[in-house]
N, C-alpha and C positions, 0 to 999 in steps of 0.2 A: 324375625328380626332379619333372617337376609333378604325377603322382598323389600325391606324397608332400608336397608342398606343398599342392595342394586337400584333403589329408586334413588338414594341421592346421589351415588356416582352417575346414574345416568344424567339427572340433573346439573349435576356438574360439569359433564360433559357438555350438554347442551350449551350451559354460559360459557364455557371454554369457547366453543364454536363461535358463539355472538360476540366474543371478547370482554365479556362482563367478567372481570377476574375476581371482582368481591363476591360476587356468587358461587362462582368456582369455588374460592377459597373457603366459604362458609360450609357449604354443602359437602365438600370434601374433606373437612376437617371434621365434620360431625360423625363422617363415615369412620373416619379415622379412631375417634374416640370409641366407636362403637366396636372396634376390630382393628386392633394397631398393626395387626399381621397383613394388612389389606394392600397389596403393592398398588393395585390401581389408585386407593386413595391418597397414598405417598405420592404418586408419580403428580397427581392431580394439583395436590397441596404445592408440590415443588413448583409445577408450571405454574401456577397462581403468584406465589414467592416470586419467580424470577420475572415474571410481567411486572411487579412492582419495587422490581430492583435489589430484592432480598437474595441475591444470588447464594451467599455461604448456605443459609439455612435451605435454600433452593436444591442447593448439590447435596445436603445429608438427605432431604428427602428422598432425592433422586436414585442416590446411589440405595439408599434401604430399599428401595422398590425392585433396583436391579438384584441386588442381593435376596431378594424373594422369588422372584419372577424375573430371571435375565433375557427379556424380551427385547428384540430389536429395536423397538419403540422407545424402550424407556434409555437404553443405551444411547441409541443417537442423541436424545435431549439430553442426556447427562453430559456427553462429549461435546454438545455445543455450550451448555454452560462451562465447563473446564475451559475453553478459549476465553472465555470472558473474563476469567480472573489471570489469563496467562498461564495456566498448566497444562501446558501445550503435549507433555510428556504423557500425563494420564488421559488426554483427548486422543490420542494416536493409540494408547493400548484400548482404550474402550471403543474406539472404532473398530480395531482389530477382531475384538469378540464380538462385536455387533455383525459382522460379515458372516459370523457363524449362521445366522438366522436373521435378515436384514428385515426391516420393517415391511408390513404388508401393504400402509398405505402412504399416498402422495407425500405427506409432508413429513414423516419420516426418514423418507428417501431422498428430499430435497434439502433435509438438513445434515443430513450423512454428507451429501455434496457441498453443503457449506461450509461444513468442518474441515472436509479433505482440502478443501479450496483455501483456507485458511491458513491451511498448513502446509501450503505450497503443492501439494500433490494432485494437481490439476487432471492428470489420466485418470488416478482413480476417482475423481470427483463424477467424471462425466458419466461413464454408466449409472449413476445413482440420479443423477439431472435427469437422463434420459428415460429412465424408469418413472420418473414422478411427471414429467409431460406424457408420457403412455396413459399411465394412470388417472389424469386430472389436465386433458390437454386443453382445457379451456382456461386453464390457469396461468396468466401472462407472468406471473414471479416468475414461475417453474421454468419457464419459456426463455425468461431474460438470462436466467443464471446459465442455461443450459449453453446461449448463443453466446455468452461471454467467457465461458471454459473451451467451446470449439474453436474461439478466436486465440485465447491464451496458446494453444496448440497447434497453430499454426492452419487450423481446417476452415480456409477462409471463406471458400464456396458455402459451405454446410452453416457458418456460422451467419452468412448472408440470407440463406435459403430460411433458419430459423426466425430470424428478426423481421422478415416480410411477412412470415404467418403470423407474426407477435402484431405486427403492426396492421395487418388484416383484420385481427380481433379486437385490436384496442388502438385505434388509427392517431389517437393524442398522445400516447406512450413515450413522453419526451426522452426517456434511457433511451429506449429501443432506437428513436433516431439518431439521438447523439453515437451511441456506437458504431449505428450502420454510417454514418457519416466518415468513420476512422477505419473503417476493415481495408478501406485500400486509396490512392489516389483516385480521384472523379476525374471525369473526362467531358468535354464539350457534349459527346454525342452519348454518353450514360452516366447522370447524376439523378440526385435527388432535391435539387435546387428550388423549383417548382413546388412540389409538396412542402419541402420544409418553410417556404416561406410562406405558406397557406397555414400551415401548424403554428409557427410562430406568431403570426400576428393573430390568431384565434385565442393562444394562451393567455389564461389569466395568472395563475400560481407562480409566482418568483422562481423558485427551484424550476419550473419546467420552461421559464423562459429565458432561466441564462442555459439552461442545456439544449434548448434548441436555439438560441443564439449563436452558441459555440458551432453547434452543427452548420447551420446555417453560412456562418463565416467560414468553415473550414471548408466548405464545399465551394464556395465562392472563390477561394483563394486556388483551390485544385483548378478551375476551370478558366483561371486566367482573369479574375477582378479581383487582384489585391486590395484597392482602395475601397470599394464597396464592401470587400471583406471585414477590411479593419474597421470601417465605419460602424457595421454590425455590430461587432466584437467589443466597441468602446461602448458604443449604448447598452447593451449586455451587462457589461461589467459596472457601470457606471450605477445602473438600475441596481444590481447586486451589492454594491459596494456600500450605496445609502443604508442599507438595512443593517449592515453590521457595527458593532460598538466598537470597532478596531481602532486603536493608535498606535503608531510606530514605537512608543515608548516601552511598550510591555516587550517587543524583540528586543528592543535595546538595553531593557535592563537585565535580559539573558546573556548576550554578548558581554556587557558590562562585566558579571557574574562570572564568565566564565576566563575573563582575560585577569579578573582580579583574583581568582584562585590559583591561579597558575605557581605561585611561587611556593606554595603551600602544597601543592601537590607534587610540584617538583621534587621535592623532599620527602612525599611521603613513603611510608613504609610499605614494602611488597614481599609478602611472606609465602614460600611455595609457588614462584610464578609459574606456569604451563609454558612449554615447550613446544607448544601447537603454533601454526604460523598462518593462520586465517588472513585473506586478501582482503582488506578494506576500501570499497572504491568511494569515494565522497565528491563531494562538491556541490555547487546551486544546481538544483532540479535543470534539466532539460538542457545539459552541456556536454552530452557525450556518455555517461556514465552508464547506462545500457549498452552500447555498442561496446565499450570497453570490459563490462561483463561479458559479452558474449565471446570476444575477444578471446578472453582469457579461459572460459569455462568451456573453448572448444580445443583447447591443449588438453591431452589424454591422462594428466595428472591432477587436472582439478572441474571440479563441479561446482554450480552455480547454486547457494542457498536461497538465493533471491533477496529482496528488500527486507531486513530482518530489522523488530523493534527490542531484539536481544540486547544491545549496549544499553540503550537508553532504560531499558526496565532494570538491567544489571546497577546500572549506576543510582535509580531510583531506590532500587531496594536496600542497596547500601547506607543511602542519603536517610533513609527511616522516616523522612519528611511524610505529613499528611495531608499535603495541599493537592488538589484534583487534578493537576496537571503533571505529566510525566517529567517535561524538563521547566524549571523555573529557578529563577536567583538562590532561592535557600538551599534548593535539591543540590543544585551545584555545589554551593558553599560547604554543606555538610557533607556531601560524595568525599570531597579533597580531602577530609580529615581523617578517612577510612584506610582499612589494610586493603590495598589496589590486586594485591593477588587473589582474594577472595571474590572482587567485582569479574577477575580474569575468569576464574573458573565458573562461576555465576552465568557470564555471557558464553561459554561453551557449551556449559548445559544447557541452555536454552537453545543454541544454533543445534545442536546436536538433533532436535526433533526435525531438526527442514533438511538433514541432510539425506542422501538416499545411499553413498558409499563411504563408509568413515576411512576407508585407504586413502581416499582421494584428500587433497586440499580444497579449501571450499573458498568462494568470495562473498563477501556480505556488501550488496550494492546499495544499502541505504544512504542515499546522497548526504541526508540531514547528521550522519555520523562527523561531519566536519566539526560539530560544536564538541565532540567527544575525543577529536584525534590526542589531546594530552593523556584522557583517561585511556584509550587504546596503547599508547606508546610505552606507559609506565606498566600498566596490567598484564599487557600480553607482549612481552621484550621481542619475540620472534614475528610478532604480527609485520605485516607489509601494508603501507597505506598509498591509495594512489588518488591523487586527486586532480580531477577535469577541470580545465580552466577554459573559459569562451571570451571572445570578445562581449565586452561588457554590455554593450549596446543589443548585440544579438542575445545574450542572456536576459537582459529585462524583456525585451521583444517576445523572446521563447516562452517566458513564465506567464508572460500576459496571454498569450496566445494558448497556454494549455490549462484544462480546468482540471486542478487536482482535486482530491478530495472535497466534498462541499461542506460535509459537515464538521472537517477537522480545523482546529480555531488556528493550527500553527501554518496555514497557508492564508491566511487573511490579508497578508501582504500583496498578493498575486493577483488583486482586481483593480490596482492602480500604477500606473506607470512609473511615478513618484514613488512611491511606497516601495516598490521593487527596486529601484535604484538604490535608497536610504537601503534598503535589506542587503544589497551587492556591494555596498561601501563597507559595511560593517562585517559583513563576510571577508571581502577583501582586507581587511585591516587584521582579522584574526587568522588568517592564511600567513598573513607578515610574522605575525608571533609565532606562529607553530613552525615557521621557517625557519626561524631565528633559534627559537628556543630548541627543536627536535631536527638539527642537521643531519641530512641523509634519510631520513625516515619515512619524508614525506616524497614521494614524487608527482611533482605538478607536470602535468600534460595537459598540451594545447592542443583543443579540437582540431583547430585548423592546421596544425601540423601533422595530425594523422591522417586528416584527411589527403593532405598534399603529398605524405611521405609515408604509404602505411605501412610499408615493410620495415623502414628505418624505426620508426617509431614503436611497431610490435616487439624489434630486437631490446629496445631499450626498456618496454616495459616489461618482457619476461625476464631481462637481465635483474632489475630492481627487484622482481618478484622470487629471484632463484629459481627458474624454472630454464629449463633446455629449449632449444630453439624446437619448435615444431610447422610445419607447413600449415597443419590443418588451421593456426590462428590465422591465416591469410582468407580462409574461406569462410570465416564465421557465420557469413550468410546461410550457409547449407547444415548448420547447427539447428536439428529437430525439437532440442530442449525447449519447454514451452517459455514464453514470455508474458509474464503478467504486469506490463506497465505499459504507461500511453505508447512507447518506440516500438511497440510490437511487429507494426506492419514496414516499419524503416528497416530494421535491422533482421530482417528478413531478405534486405537487398544487397547487393555488394554496396561498398563505399562511394558514396555521391558527395558532390559540393555544392549542391543546391541551395543548403541552407549558410553558407558562407556569407557575409556580409549581407544577408538580407535585409538586414534593419535600412539599408539605404534606399530599399524602395521605398520607404515611409520616413524618411528624414525630416520632412517638415511636421510631421507627427510628434516625431521621437525629439525633436528639439530641444525640448523643456530637460529632457533626461540628459541629452548631450551637454547643456549648460551645467546641470547639477552636477556632472563627474569633470566638468572641466573646473568647476568652483573647488572640488574635492580631490582634484588633481589626481584623478583616474585616467591614464591613457586609454582611448578607445579605438587608436590604431594599431 
């Protein structure tokens, strides 16, 4: 019986290596039927179920495996599954336990690194990624994860070396080329334009072509070829946009729902509201939110919790809707009927897993929280909200030039200039609502003003947030904390004016956007 069970476990393991989840599940289930106390069988059944989307059942099996045999491999994968269902606290606790005896295999160590990264603890992630690379130096996925984390931690030279080693193993690895292009500003003397051009021309997969197109465009811009850079970007974005089912109507419906829900939200009950005062940094992406986050988190009384999904998830949970998207018209409408005090407490609980020092105030710099400003103001009466504003034309161009999460449907607007303009117009309209409905709650800070008068604007920012003056906020670029946004390289430099009025270099291409804003009554000067 033991030999038969071992044979089934071995067959399940081999099937798992091949990616054959059906056979993995069949063999492991048979082994489990023979011995319900077999930890390995529970583990393999759980992994197979996770591979087919049955996460809740998978968690139950992995938790049972850990209860029987609390080894590092089981705990690492259980922590990963917890993050998939947003149980970040359970994930963090499971990681702490796994550190007692970390997994001996490369996949387990990489998994631990990925979960730490998901929780925003990049320093803890790095050692696990390094060990995964040591154990399996030929695995390009592990090498990529290591390079990303080195970049987040500001270890640019090491990230560059890691990416070059990866590209030597896999010359067409598009993600590696894309990240390498963004590590620093390239120069005429030192760049990857020629190599990128060859790799881009040879690429056939749509995702690869998009990543390589962005990388090539960025480096062409860096070396002083702005027109060729924008031409390359327009071609890459248009190619990708043709594959998307996106229409602006879907985003418009969400904006409509937020605006329509405000009267009900304004009168909603708030029981037992928390007295905590987190600082929300909101706005359109690529408008200076990371810069303001670095300024604030350089203050001795503040830490950055990063870009949290905690408020959207708290609202979604309160709404109780079964739609597949976190934000949609039905969810907004239903959440506005709930007790907002519960949303505030749920938010703080979710955010707590991303904080390092609970004695400090914290920032949440998820730009998309501008949708939730009404919920924030009501659910967390002491919260401070800062909204970054930037010249509309520069905002459109910056969104067009930045590659957001490709698989996220929330950024489908960003591949077409006029789609971005339409999105900006609704953002501008929504901010007008919050300005009128929440007087004094939202500080609208212009990026251009911050660049022109760093000290004056920083004083205004700190006063709005209820913080005393600190000279440290002026030297934000020396802040050693990790940065996990596309602005990582920029915010490690002192404030600079290179990006102000950048759109004027491309005025001809952006003329349809200018006309759109003119018709919408949106000033661009």
